N, C-alpha and C positions, 0 to 999 in steps of 0.2 A: 472663530475661524472655520473654514470649510473642512468637512470630514471626508473620509474615504472608506469604502467597504471592500474587504478582501473575502472572497468566497472560496473556502477550502482551507483546511488546517493541516495539510501535509507540509513537507519541508519547504516547497516553493512558496506556499501561502504564508507560512510562518516567517520566512526571510523577508517577503514583501512587506508584511505587517510591521516587523521590527524596523526595517529601513525607513518606512514612512513615519512611524511613531518617533523615531530618533531625530526626525527633522521637525518635531514639535506639532505634528498633525495628529488629530484624534482618528483612530482606526477602529472599525467594527470588524472583527475577525469572526466569520460565520462558518460553523462546522456542523454537519448533520449527524456526526457520530457523537457519543458521549465524551470523547477525549480527542484532543488534537494529537498530531504525530504521524498520521497516515500510515502508508505501507513501510516507511523507513523504520518505524518503531518495531516492526515485526522481525527485522533482519538481525543477524548475529554480527557479521563483520561487513566492511565495505571494501571494494576493490579500488585500486591495486595495492593498497597499503595494509590491508587486513586490520584497520582500526576498528574498534568497537563502535557499532552503529549508534547506540544510545549515548555513548560518551560524546558524540558529536551533536546529536539531536536534543538530548535531555536539557543541556544548558539553555538552548534556544527556547524550548518549551517553558522552562522556568522564567526566562526573561519576559516571555509574553505575559505571564501572570503578574510580574513585578513592574512592568512598564505602565505608568499611570495614563499614558495616551492610548492604550489598547483596551477595548471593551470586548470580552470574549463571549460569544453566543454559541454554546454547544447545543446539540439536539435541535438545531434550527435549520429550516429549509426556506429558500427564497420562493415566493409564490408569484410576485409580479414586480415590474419596474416601469416607471413612467418618467418623462422629463427628458432633459438633454444634458450635455456635458456642462458641469458647473452647478447643475440643479436636478439631480436625480432623486426620485422618491422610491424607495424599496420597501415592499411589504413582505414580511417573512412570518412563518409559523414556527413557534417554539413548542416542541413536543414534551410531554410531562416526563420528569425523571422519577417521580414519586419519592423523592428524597429532598429534604430541605437543604438547599445549597449553602445557606448561611450558617446553620447550626451543625451540619454534618462535619466531623473532623477526620473522616477517613480511617477510623481506628480498625475497622474490619471485623468487629465482634459479630455483626449481623451476618457476614459472609461465612464465618466459621460455624455458626449454629444452623444455617439454612440446610435443610435435608434434600433439596432438589438439585439434581445435576443435569445439565443440558449441553448441547453442542456449543463449543467455544469458538466464536468467529475469529478472535485474535490469534488463537493457536491453529487456525485453519482446519479445525475439526480433529486435530491430533489429540488435544486435551479436552477437558470439560470445564464448565464454570457453574456457579450456583445461580439460582433464580434472582438473588440479589448479589451484586458483584461489582468489582472494580474493573473497568475495561481493560486495563493493562497494569503491570507492576508499577510503572512510573507515570500513571495517568495524570493528565492536566485538563481540568481541575481534579484534585486528589479527593474525590468524593465518590460514593457508590451510586449505583442506579438499580432500581428494582424492575425486573422484567415482569410486567403485569400479565403477559401472555402465559408464561410458564409458572408463575407464582401460584401455590395452592392455598394461599391465605391461611397458613397454619397458625400465624400469630407469634412465632418464636422471635422473629426479628423485631417486631414492635415491642415485645417485652424486654429484650436485652439491651435495646438502644437507650443509653442513659440520657441522651439529648432529645429524645422524642422526635427524631428527625425524619422518621419514615412515614410517608403518607399512605392512606388507603386509596383505592381506585377512584372514589368519589370526592377525594379531597384536593385533587389537582387536575386541571384540564389544559388542553392546548391553548396557547396564547398567541395573539397576533401582535406583531411589533412593526412599527414604521420608522424608517431611517431616511434622513435627508443627507445626501452625500454629493460631492463634486465629481467623483469618478469611482470606478469599480475595477478591481483586479480579480479575474476568474482563474483559480488554480485548483480545479476539482480533481486533478490526478487521473488515475486509470483503474481498470480492473484487469484481472488476469483471465486468460482464455479458459473456457470451461472444458476441461480435459475429457469429460464424459461424452462430449459430442463425437469424438473419434473412437468409436466403439471397438475397433479392432485391437486397441491397446489394452483393453480390459480394466481401465481405471474404475475403481469402486467395486470391481468384481474380483480382481487379484489384490489381496491385502498388501502385497509388497510392491505394488505399482503406485507411486505417489507423485504429487506435483512438486515443483521447485519451492513453492511457498511452504508446503507442508514439511519439506526437508529443512527449510530455514528454521522452523520451530523445533524440529527434532535436534538440530545441531546447536541450538541456542541454549546457553547455560541457564537462562531464565525460563526455558520452555518446559513442557510437560515431562520430559525424560531427563532433565538436568544436563542436557548437552550430550547425552550418550546416544550413539547411533544404533537404533534397534529395529529389527524387522517387526512389522506390525502383526505378522502371522504367528510368531513364536517368541518374540522378545529377545532373540539372539542377535549378536553382531553379525552383519553380512560380510562374507568373504570377498564378494565381487559385486560392485555397484556400477551400473551403466547409466549414463546421462544421454537422453535422446533430445537433440537440439531441434530448433525451428518447429516446435510443437504449437501450431496455431499462428505461425508467422511464415512469410514467404510461401504461402499455401493458397494456390489459386482455387482449388475446389472449395475451400472454406471461406473464400472471398476475403482473404487477408494477405494480399500480395506484398505488403510492406515488411521490412525488417524491424523487429522490436528493439534493436539497438543494444540491449543490455544482457540478452540471454547467454551469449558466448562467454562474456566476462563473469557473470554470476555463477555459471556452471564451472568455469575454471577456478573461481574463488572457492566454491564448495568442495571441489575435488582436492584442492590444496589443503583445505581444512581437514578433510578426511585423512589425507596422508600424514598430516601433523599429529592427529589424534591416534590413528592406527596405521603405522607405516606398512604393515603387511597386507592391508586391504588392497585388492586389485581394483583399479578404477579405469573405466573406459568411457570416452566421450565420443558418441556417434554424431558427426556433424556434416553439414553441406559445405560451408566455408567458415573459417574462423575470422571474425571481424573484431580485431584488436586495434581500434583506431585512435584511442586517447593517449594522453601523456603517461608513459610508463606501462601501457597495456601490453605492448609487444614483449617487453622484458618479463612481465608477469606470465605471459603465455610460455615463454622460454623456461621460466622457473618451474612451471607445471610439468613440462617435458622432462626436465632434469630430475624431478622427483619420481619419475617412472609412470606418470599418468599416460595412458595410451590414447591417442587421437586417431580414431578410425573414420576415414572419409566415406560415409555411406549413410543413407537414410532408411532406417527400418520401416516396414509397412505394417507390421503386426507383432503382437506378443502372444506366443502360444503357451497355454497352460499344459504342463506335463505332469506325470505321476511324481516326479522328483522335484518339480518346481516350475521354472519358466524357461522358454527357449525363444531366442530372437534370431530369425534368419535375416541376413543383411549382406549386400554385395559391397566389398571393399573396392571403391571406384578408382583407387590408385593402383591396385594390382589386378583388377578384374576378377578377383577370386571371391567365391561364395563362402560365407562363414556362418556358423551356427553358434551364437553366444548363449551361455547359460548363467545368467546373473542370479543373485539372491535378492537384489533390490534394484528397481528401475526408477529413476527420477525423470519425470517429463518436464523439460524446460519450457514451460508455458510462456507464450508471448503476451504482450500488453495490448489492450484494446480500450476504446473510450469508456469512461466511467458511466455507471448507471445514471440515467437521467440527463446525460449530456445533450441529447437531441431536444428534450423538453426545455432545458435551461436556455439553449440557443434560441428556441422559438420565443420564450418569454423576453429575452434580451434583444431580439431583433438582429441577431448576428448569424453568420453562416457556418456550416460545417464543410470540411473537405470530403473527398471521395471515400475516405476511410472512417468518417464519423468523428474525427477530432475537430476542435475549433479552428476555423480558417483564419490564417494571418492575412492582413491587408496586403503586405508586401514582404516576402520571405527575406529579401536582402536589405531593404531600406527601413521597413517598419515591422520587424518580426514579432512585436508584442501588441501591435495595434490591430483591432478588428475593423470591420467596415463601419461600425457605429462609433463616432467620436466619444472619448471618455470611457470606453469599455476596453480593458486590456486583458491579455491572456498570458499565462506563464506555466512552465513545467510540463508534465506529461499530459496535461489537458490539451496541449498544442500538438504534440507528437511524442512517441516513445523516446525517452531520454534518461540518462543516468542522473545520479544525485548532483554532481558538480554542475552539469548543464542546467538542471532544474533550478538550482540556487542562483546561478548567474542570470537566468531569465526572470526569476522572481525579483532580483535586484533591479533589472532593467525596467520591468513593469512598474515597480515601486516608484522609480524616478519619474516616469511619465505621469503616473497618477499624482505625484507630489506637485509637478509643474501645473497640473490642472487646478490644484487648490491655490497655488500662487496667482494664477491668472484670475481666479474669482476675486481674490483680495484686491 
């Protein structure tokens, strides 16, 4: 029977792969990272229900490994595609893990003994990881990966591994794989705006100015601080936290005129979580407009106000470092009054932008990008998951910024279109 390729192992790609596989079609789920899960795996809670993010995502990740119709390709990137709907040939490169995926049981002995600590991408730099590591606590596949760049080749991990599962650099190389599929679903997700580009806010210069993703890891019980909200400057709990909205969204000078769709709600969510953990903490959200457009979102916004979270309509232009900490001048556009805020922590609500490599992938697949760099839909109203090339479908935040429910819904829609292509081939 014809097969399907799904590119991207975030929640939209996972949902698409599961839906197609559950119809009896073999699916190749291709993910360039060592584990599937995407950005959703980094989150603590989801809005507007405050459900545990991994409680929703983790069962889906496990289902991927258990479904006999899904073949998972991690550390793999697509290099070319030829053919037409019903008969595509995909060439991809699999990068070395330097760990035997068959014999490694994920025990973690090698992680504990490794002496090297480096920047942890999953913790957004708030925590560290070892040179041999598990990508995340609930990684799928549940096996380690050796970072050949930072490994000092001390030999400790080789000696302690009872399975002899760890390879030296010369024992594993890149591999080229070829897949024949009837259709393709692209669900490559997004990346967050680089906060360092807006220098007037002092990101990476002021230790207590952090991004929303870094805050997600701070407040997460599985994160580097065990869920305790601490200032990076002194380790103390902040008494006043300010969220600055539309950071890298609705911003003409930065050439990002679009709304990122999720920033208002994830800021409200994190503000509520702060109040639940530390009711005495003062929380202020500096915003342009609150966009609470989904089911239950307006009620969630009202709940935040009832908890004493202040919503200040004004967009700060800078953060000033003072002898005692930080100062933020801002005009309250509702009262026309000028205020000087003195927070102990600032969270920049960074917007969403196209994933790294989106333009290159579009060129390889012969599809188009919109004016903002996201994958172009053939028809927003009638064919929202179809591209200009028949048999190539798009879903999730690869299409435009969107929240988790919308990403899942679009993943399901793309899956059904891809499934119909396999039926047509038969």
